[in-house]
C-alpha positions as CSV (number, residue, x, y, z in Angstrom):
1,M,78.3,31.2,137.5
2,Q,74.8,32.3,138.3
3,E,72.0,32.5,135.7
4,M,70.8,36.0,135.0
5,V,67.9,37.6,133.2
6,I,67.7,41.0,131.5
7,Y,65.5,43.0,133.8
8,G,65.6,46.2,131.7
9,V,67.5,48.9,130.1
10,S,67.7,52.4,131.6
11,F,69.9,55.5,131.4
12,D,72.1,56.9,134.1
13,M,70.8,60.4,135.0
14,V,74.2,62.1,135.0
15,G,75.8,61.1,131.7
16,K,72.7,59.7,129.9
17,Q,74.7,56.5,129.3
18,P,72.6,53.4,128.7
19,I,72.7,50.7,131.4
20,V,71.5,47.1,131.0
21,L,70.3,45.7,134.3
22,L,70.7,42.0,134.8
23,K,69.0,40.2,137.7
24,T,69.9,36.9,139.3
25,R,67.3,34.4,138.4
26,E,67.2,33.4,142.1
27,G,67.2,36.2,144.5
28,N,67.3,40.0,144.4
29,R,70.7,40.8,143.1
30,F,71.0,43.2,140.2
31,L,74.1,43.8,138.0
32,P,74.2,47.1,136.2
33,I,76.4,47.2,133.1
34,W,77.0,50.5,131.2
35,I,76.7,49.9,127.5
36,G,76.7,51.9,124.3
37,H,73.6,53.5,122.7
38,P,73.5,51.2,119.6
39,E,73.7,48.1,121.7
40,A,71.0,49.5,124.1
41,A,68.8,50.1,121.1
42,A,69.5,46.6,119.8
43,I,68.6,45.0,123.1
44,L,65.5,47.2,123.6
45,M,64.2,46.7,120.1
46,R,64.3,42.9,120.5
47,L,62.8,42.9,124.0
48,Q,60.0,45.1,122.8
49,G,59.4,43.0,119.7
50,A,60.2,45.8,117.2
51,S,61.7,45.0,113.9
52,T,63.6,46.9,111.3
53,P,63.2,46.8,107.5
54,R,66.7,45.5,107.1
55,P,68.7,43.3,109.5
56,M,70.8,45.1,112.1
57,T,74.2,43.8,113.1
58,H,73.0,41.4,115.9
59,D,70.2,40.2,113.6
60,L,72.8,39.5,110.9
61,M,74.9,37.6,113.4
62,N,71.9,35.5,114.5
63,D,70.9,34.8,110.8
64,M,74.4,33.8,109.9
65,L,74.7,31.4,112.9
66,S,71.3,29.9,112.0
67,E,72.2,29.4,108.3
68,L,75.4,27.7,109.3
69,S,73.6,25.4,111.8
70,V,75.4,26.9,114.7
71,S,73.5,27.6,117.9
72,C,74.3,30.0,120.8
73,A,74.5,27.8,123.9
74,R,75.0,30.6,126.4
75,V,76.5,34.0,127.1
76,A,78.4,34.9,130.2
77,V,79.7,38.1,131.9
78,N,82.8,36.5,133.2
79,E,85.1,39.2,134.4
80,L,85.4,42.8,135.7
81,R,88.8,44.2,135.2
82,E,89.9,47.8,135.6
83,N,86.2,48.9,135.7
84,T,85.4,47.1,132.4
85,F,83.2,44.1,132.0
86,Y,84.2,41.2,129.8
87,A,82.0,38.5,128.4
88,S,81.9,35.4,126.2
89,V,79.6,33.8,123.8
90,T,79.6,30.0,123.7
91,L,78.5,28.5,120.4
92,N,77.6,24.9,119.6
93,L,79.4,24.0,116.4
94,N,79.1,20.4,115.1
95,G,78.6,19.0,118.6
96,K,81.6,21.0,120.0
97,E,81.4,24.1,122.2
98,V,83.4,27.1,121.0
99,E,83.9,30.1,123.4
100,I,84.3,33.5,121.8
101,D,85.4,36.7,123.6
102,S,82.7,39.4,123.4
103,R,81.7,42.7,124.9
104,P,78.8,42.1,127.3
105,S,76.5,44.4,125.3
106,D,77.0,42.4,122.1
107,A,76.7,39.1,123.9
108,L,73.4,40.2,125.5
109,A,72.0,41.6,122.2
110,L,72.7,38.1,120.7
111,A,71.3,36.3,123.7
112,V,67.9,38.1,123.3
113,R,67.8,37.0,119.7
114,T,68.7,33.4,120.3
115,S,67.0,32.9,123.6
116,A,70.4,31.7,125.0
117,P,70.7,31.7,128.8
118,I,72.7,34.5,130.4
119,F,75.2,33.9,133.2
120,A,77.5,36.0,135.4
121,A,80.5,34.9,137.3
122,E,80.2,34.8,141.1
123,D,83.1,37.2,141.6
124,V,81.6,39.8,139.2
125,I,78.3,39.6,141.1
126,A,80.0,39.8,144.4
127,E,82.0,42.9,143.3
128,S,79.3,44.8,141.4
129,A,75.8,43.6,142.1
130,I,73.2,45.7,144.0
131,E,71.1,43.7,146.5
132,F,67.7,44.7,147.7
133,E,67.1,43.8,151.3
134,H,63.5,42.7,151.0
135,E,61.7,40.5,148.5
136,V,60.8,42.5,145.4
137,E,57.4,41.7,144.1
138,E,56.6,44.5,141.6
139,Q,58.8,45.4,138.7
140,E,57.8,49.0,138.9
141,E,59.1,49.1,142.5
142,V,62.5,47.8,141.4
143,V,62.7,50.2,138.5
144,E,61.9,53.1,140.8
145,K,64.6,52.0,143.3
146,F,67.0,51.5,140.5
147,K,66.3,55.0,139.1
148,D,66.9,56.4,142.6
149,F,70.2,54.6,142.6
150,L,71.1,55.8,139.1
151,D,70.5,59.4,140.2
152,N,73.5,59.1,142.6
153,V,75.9,56.7,140.9
154,S,78.6,56.9,138.2
155,P,80.8,54.1,136.6
156,E,83.7,55.2,138.8
157,D,81.7,54.0,141.9
158,F,82.4,50.5,140.7
159,A,86.2,51.0,140.3
160,G,87.0,49.8,143.9
161,G,88.4,53.2,144.7
162,E,91.1,53.0,141.9
163,G,89.4,55.1,139.2
164,G,90.2,54.8,135.6
165,G,88.6,52.5,133.0
166,G,85.5,53.1,130.9
167,G,83.2,50.6,132.6
168,R,81.3,50.0,129.4
169,G,80.3,46.5,128.3
């Protein structure tokens, strides 16, 4: 597993589908994960410090965990199968770790609310990450390169030539 950070949320230019872009904490490898519009909004709102008058679903999850004295230890994108990403949320419950299956989008929306570290499995990174050849200094430069990439990519490009699957997290 490698630690990741949420680098940003964008939209693919073809289908206008939201994509969350994870970056390896060390190095210049970026993992794009296609997600749904509500989850993209939930991630973006929290990253931008916006709030809603009433708790949204991921806020409710966070509030419930907090009230029950359960903490989110980490989230992980642990598998890519048939063009679909799979993730898990690991909770600390009474000194015991409990791992729960999750869509990556929900895991990430919870992670940004709990400040939990985000990880991705080595094989997922090896199969789907995009690597920039040179050291990236400016976030704007990466965003521009990523937008250029998005102009010419579709979820099927990550299917390993087999097609199928939705590719959504």
